[in-house]
Backbone as CSV, one residue per row, in Angstrom:
resi,resn,N_x,N_y,N_z,CA_x,CA_y,CA_z,C_x,C_y,C_z
1,MET,150.935,325.474,330.657,151.294,326.643,329.855,150.293,327.743,330.165
2,ASN,150.806,328.901,330.524,149.886,329.995,330.843,149.603,330.837,329.603
3,ASP,148.706,331.804,329.752,148.268,332.611,328.616,149.357,333.530,328.086
4,THR,150.353,333.875,328.887,151.379,334.803,328.434,152.434,334.134,327.561
5,GLN,152.524,332.816,327.634,153.493,332.122,326.793,152.908,331.928,325.401
6,SER,153.736,332.136,324.414,153.249,331.947,323.047,153.428,330.491,322.633
7,PHE,152.544,330.058,321.776,152.604,328.697,321.275,153.698,328.597,320.230
8,ARG,154.590,327.626,320.382,155.658,327.400,319.413,155.445,326.017,318.803
9,PRO,155.224,325.961,317.489,155.040,324.654,316.864,156.338,323.854,316.886
10,ALA,156.196,322.550,316.788,157.373,321.681,316.751,158.179,321.988,315.490
11,PRO,159.505,321.917,315.590,160.318,322.192,314.396,160.046,321.168,313.303
12,LEU,160.154,321.624,312.070,159.938,320.731,310.941,161.068,319.707,310.872
13,PRO,160.774,318.494,310.408,161.817,317.457,310.349,162.848,317.758,309.263
14,THR,164.005,317.175,309.426,165.074,317.292,308.438,164.818,316.303,307.316
15,PRO,164.950,316.720,306.044,164.750,315.766,304.950,165.847,314.706,304.954
16,GLY,165.522,313.547,304.448,166.489,312.453,304.392,167.642,312.752,303.447
17,ARG,168.731,312.034,303.653,169.924,312.261,302.834,169.677,311.928,301.366
18,TRP,168.940,310.847,301.079,168.691,310.479,299.689,167.826,311.529,298.996
19,ARG,166.901,312.101,299.721,166.066,313.158,299.140,166.904,314.395,298.848
20,ARG,167.809,314.739,299.760,168.702,315.882,299.526,169.659,315.605,298.375
21,PHE,170.137,314.360,298.272,171.031,314.002,297.175,170.293,314.086,295.836
22,ALA,169.064,313.589,295.789,168.260,313.674,294.569,168.007,315.131,294.199
23,CYS,167.787,315.962,295.191,167.590,317.391,294.955,168.858,318.013,294.368
24,MET,170.035,317.590,294.877,171.306,318.105,294.348,171.501,317.700,292.887
25,LEU,171.122,316.469,292.546,171.239,316.033,291.151,170.316,316.848,290.248
26,TYR,169.100,317.067,290.680,168.156,317.881,289.922,168.689,319.309,289.796
27,GLU,169.271,319.822,290.872,169.855,321.164,290.859,170.975,321.257,289.827
28,ALA,171.804,320.213,289.726,172.900,320.209,288.754,172.363,320.271,287.325
29,ILE,171.282,319.547,287.067,170.680,319.570,285.727,170.133,320.963,285.424
30,LEU,169.464,321.561,286.381,168.909,322.898,286.187,170.028,323.933,286.010
31,LEU,171.101,323.778,286.772,172.215,324.724,286.677,172.919,324.649,285.328
32,PHE,172.831,323.511,284.658,173.396,323.410,283.320,172.783,324.486,282.424
33,GLY,171.477,324.648,282.487,170.799,325.668,281.689,171.167,327.074,282.124
34,VAL,171.260,327.289,283.437,171.626,328.610,283.957,173.031,328.981,283.486
35,VAL,173.965,328.047,283.576,175.349,328.298,283.153,175.422,328.488,281.643
36,PHE,174.643,327.738,280.899,174.635,327.886,279.441,174.188,329.293,279.048
37,VAL,173.095,329.755,279.629,172.591,331.095,279.301,173.587,332.173,279.758
38,ALA,174.163,331.993,280.949,175.139,332.964,281.446,176.368,333.005,280.545
39,GLY,176.840,331.835,280.096,177.987,331.783,279.190,177.682,332.411,277.843
40,TYR,176.494,332.141,277.329,176.084,332.741,276.056,176.025,334.262,276.171
41,LEU,175.446,334.734,277.263,175.365,336.182,277.487,176.762,336.791,277.603
42,PHE,177.650,336.134,278.321,179.020,336.623,278.473,179.728,336.695,277.119
43,ASP,179.620,335.611,276.339,180.282,335.592,275.030,179.706,336.631,274.083
44,THR,178.411,336.845,274.148,177.779,337.834,273.284,178.212,339.248,273.659
45,LEU,178.222,339.529,274.940,178.572,340.896,275.377,180.057,341.208,275.214
46,THR,180.910,340.198,275.369,182.354,340.438,275.254,182.890,340.118,273.866
47,GLN,182.042,339.610,272.977,182.446,339.203,271.634,183.582,338.179,271.684
48,SER,183.548,337.333,272.687,184.552,336.288,272.863,184.322,335.191,271.831
49,ARG,185.366,334.811,271.123,185.239,333.797,270.084,186.033,332.526,270.402
50,HIS,186.666,332.510,271.539,187.476,331.355,271.917,187.217,331.034,273.381
51,ALA,187.138,329.755,273.712,186.787,329.342,275.075,187.812,329.783,276.111
52,LEU,189.061,329.934,275.693,190.094,330.338,276.652,190.250,331.858,276.752
53,ALA,189.619,332.590,275.863,189.673,334.051,275.947,188.855,334.498,277.155
54,LEU,189.423,335.354,277.955,188.753,335.893,279.151,188.303,334.771,280.090
55,ARG,189.101,333.737,280.196,188.734,332.555,280.979,188.420,332.884,282.438
56,HIS,189.277,333.658,283.091,189.065,333.966,284.502,187.862,334.883,284.707
57,GLU,187.665,335.807,283.786,186.493,336.678,283.865,185.210,335.872,283.687
58,ARG,185.248,334.903,282.759,184.082,334.032,282.536,183.778,333.208,283.786
59,GLN,184.809,332.653,284.406,184.615,331.870,285.622,184.035,332.729,286.740
60,ALA,184.542,333.945,286.895,184.007,334.851,287.922,182.545,335.190,287.628
61,TRP,182.223,335.439,286.362,180.849,335.761,285.973,179.901,334.595,286.292
62,ILE,180.306,333.375,285.936,179.454,332.206,286.179,179.312,331.956,287.684
63,PHE,180.392,332.131,288.438,180.330,332.003,289.895,179.325,333.010,290.461
64,PHE,179.351,334.241,289.956,178.416,335.276,290.400,176.972,334.929,290.024
65,VAL,176.761,334.460,288.804,175.398,334.143,288.340,174.800,332.990,289.149
66,ILE,175.586,331.944,289.375,175.089,330.823,290.174,174.783,331.298,291.597
67,GLY,175.649,332.132,292.150,175.415,332.680,293.487,174.150,333.518,293.547
68,ALA,173.943,334.355,292.528,172.735,335.183,292.493,171.490,334.304,292.427
69,TYR,171.547,333.239,291.643,170.417,332.305,291.535,170.066,331.725,292.910
70,PHE,171.072,331.162,293.590,170.804,330.542,294.885,170.368,331.557,295.935
71,VAL,171.090,332.657,296.052,170.786,333.644,297.088,169.388,334.233,296.885
72,LEU,169.041,334.566,295.657,167.698,335.106,295.403,166.613,334.085,295.724
73,CYS,166.820,332.837,295.314,165.811,331.803,295.618,165.677,331.587,297.120
74,TRP,166.799,331.513,297.822,166.746,331.296,299.269,166.127,332.476,299.992
75,ARG,166.379,333.689,299.525,165.830,334.872,300.187,164.352,335.080,299.878
76,LEU,163.944,334.810,298.655,162.557,335.095,298.274,161.575,334.061,298.807
77,GLY,161.926,332.784,298.714,160.980,331.776,299.166,161.601,330.658,299.983
78,GLY,162.911,330.698,300.128,163.595,329.649,300.866,163.841,328.392,300.056
79,GLN,163.453,328.429,298.762,163.556,327.226,297.942,163.941,327.555,296.509
80,THR,164.759,326.691,295.914,164.965,326.710,294.471,163.910,325.785,293.863
81,LEU,163.838,325.717,292.555,162.848,324.829,291.919,163.039,323.366,292.333
82,PRO,164.273,322.820,292.315,164.428,321.444,292.794,164.060,321.281,294.265
83,MET,164.320,322.282,295.078,163.947,322.201,296.493,162.423,322.166,296.639
84,LYS,161.715,322.915,295.798,160.243,322.868,295.824,159.757,321.484,295.417
85,THR,160.372,320.924,294.374,159.978,319.601,293.890,160.164,318.540,294.960
86,TRP,161.271,318.610,295.677,161.581,317.608,296.693,161.133,318.017,298.090
87,HIS,160.355,319.092,298.206,159.773,319.540,299.474,160.841,319.811,300.540
88,ILE,161.828,320.607,300.159,162.903,320.998,301.065,162.952,322.518,301.101
89,ARG,163.128,323.076,302.288,163.196,324.534,302.428,164.379,324.895,303.319
90,LEU,165.026,326.007,302.988,166.096,326.540,303.823,165.479,327.548,304.776
91,THR,165.717,327.361,306.057,165.189,328.280,307.058,166.303,328.755,307.973
92,ASP,166.022,329.836,308.656,166.918,330.315,309.700,166.576,329.549,310.978
93,ALA,167.311,329.797,312.033,167.092,329.074,313.291,165.668,329.258,313.818
94,ASP,165.063,330.419,313.540,163.709,330.690,314.028,162.612,330.184,313.084
95,GLY,162.998,329.558,311.980,162.017,329.026,311.037,161.674,329.960,309.903
96,GLY,162.206,331.177,309.910,161.936,332.138,308.842,163.001,332.092,307.759
97,ARG,162.893,333.038,306.849,163.887,333.122,305.784,165.218,333.612,306.340
98,PRO,166.319,333.056,305.858,167.615,333.533,306.350,167.901,334.933,305.818
99,PRO,168.605,335.764,306.600,168.950,337.094,306.107,169.915,337.013,304.927
100,LEU,170.037,338.099,304.210,170.867,338.142,303.004,172.298,337.711,303.284
101,TRP,172.886,338.206,304.356,174.288,337.882,304.632,174.479,336.384,304.881
102,LYS,173.507,335.734,305.502,173.614,334.292,305.732,173.469,333.517,304.422
103,ALA,172.587,333.973,303.550,172.406,333.302,302.264,173.680,333.405,301.426
104,VAL,174.296,334.582,301.413,175.535,334.765,300.650,176.652,333.921,301.246
105,LEU,176.800,333.968,302.554,177.856,333.193,303.208,177.617,331.692,303.063
106,ARG,176.373,331.271,303.090,176.067,329.848,302.887,176.487,329.408,301.498
107,TYR,176.222,330.244,300.499,176.643,329.932,299.129,178.165,329.796,299.056
108,LEU,178.877,330.727,299.651,180.341,330.690,299.604,180.907,329.491,300.347
109,LEU,180.329,329.169,301.503,180.805,328.016,302.277,180.436,326.680,301.637
110,ALA,179.356,326.654,300.887,178.912,325.394,300.282,179.885,324.894,299.219
111,TRP,180.583,325.779,298.553,181.499,325.353,297.488,182.549,324.366,297.975
112,PRO,183.375,324.715,298.950,184.408,323.744,299.343,183.822,322.480,299.969
113,PHE,182.737,322.609,300.731,182.148,321.437,301.367,181.504,320.504,300.343
114,THR,180.904,321.054,299.311,180.230,320.241,298.303,181.229,319.611,297.340
115,LEU,182.175,320.397,296.862,183.133,319.880,295.876,184.016,318.770,296.443
116,THR,184.315,318.834,297.722,185.145,317.808,298.334,184.334,316.629,298.854
117,GLY,183.026,316.774,298.959,182.174,315.716,299.496,182.100,315.715,301.019
118,ILE,182.829,316.623,301.648,182.846,316.694,303.109,181.455,316.989,303.657
119,GLY,180.712,317.839,302.963,179.390,318.221,303.446,178.444,317.048,303.579
120,PHE,178.435,316.182,302.587,177.533,315.031,302.629,177.962,314.046,303.712
121,VAL,179.268,313.810,303.819,179.782,312.907,304.852,179.499,313.488,306.243
122,TRP,179.653,314.797,306.380,179.401,315.480,307.652,177.982,315.197,308.145
123,SER,177.027,315.170,307.224,175.622,314.999,307.616,175.370,313.653,308.306
124,PHE,176.238,312.670,308.097,176.087,311.382,308.780,176.442,311.487,310.266
125,PHE,177.294,312.441,310.615,177.755,312.583,311.994,177.099,313.741,312.735
126,ASP,176.451,314.629,312.007,175.784,315.771,312.629,174.526,315.289,313.353
127,PRO,174.289,315.747,314.591,173.108,315.269,315.335,171.779,315.591,314.656
128,ASP,171.722,316.712,313.902,170.492,317.087,313.200,170.525,316.731,311.716
129,LYS,171.579,316.008,311.285,171.758,315.605,309.885,171.875,316.801,308.945
130,GLN,172.413,317.900,309.447,172.584,319.105,308.648,173.966,319.141,308.011
131,PHE,174.108,319.967,306.975,175.392,320.158,306.321,176.246,321.121,307.151
132,PRO,177.578,321.099,306.971,178.433,321.950,307.812,178.158,323.443,307.644
133,GLN,177.837,323.894,306.423,177.551,325.321,306.245,176.300,325.730,307.018
134,ASP,175.345,324.828,307.127,174.138,325.123,307.910,174.448,325.127,309.401
135,ARG,175.272,324.204,309.845,175.668,324.155,311.259,176.412,325.434,311.640
136,LEU,177.323,325.887,310.789,178.113,327.076,311.081,177.271,328.353,311.113
137,LEU,176.272,328.442,310.244,175.486,329.667,310.109,174.164,329.651,310.886
138,GLY,173.792,328.523,311.437,172.524,328.458,312.156,171.330,328.360,311.242
139,THR,171.527,327.919,310.008,170.408,327.688,309.103,170.085,326.202,309.120
140,ARG,168.929,325.852,308.534,168.502,324.452,308.519,167.821,324.135,307.195
141,LEU,168.016,322.912,306.735,167.202,322.380,305.660,166.090,321.584,306.317
142,VAL,164.843,321.926,305.992,163.711,321.253,306.616,162.798,320.667,305.543
143,SER,162.067,319.647,305.936,161.083,319.027,305.057,159.781,319.808,305.136
144,THR,159.184,320.102,303.999,157.923,320.858,303.994,156.721,319.955,303.748
145,ARG,156.900,318.652,303.784,155.785,317.717,303.578,154.873,317.744,304.782
């Protein structure tokens, strides 16, 4: 290696599937609180007194709030609180934070892959053990241990 070439560290390893699954369970518990506060705020601001009143607007609001939570966490530090606990970080192909458009698109793509279970099954066949939304966007989940 000559002096003009820059040193590139080895890529960080991919976290194991069980660690990612545990992180998803922790994320679901944390999201319960986020959804509760978002629902309370929605009901207070709209003076909604029935669960079926403004149902579609409520669903859109909660979808937006959950998206804002994930996108902001991924953009600011690459990690949500459960991801920090389980030492997992979302990175771009170059190891940095993913741009805003990738974070938003990753959130949107994660819904169908996660709800159907395809994403988790996909990781068994992916050479880097990544989820399909990460493969499509060039992002990676890496271990920070």
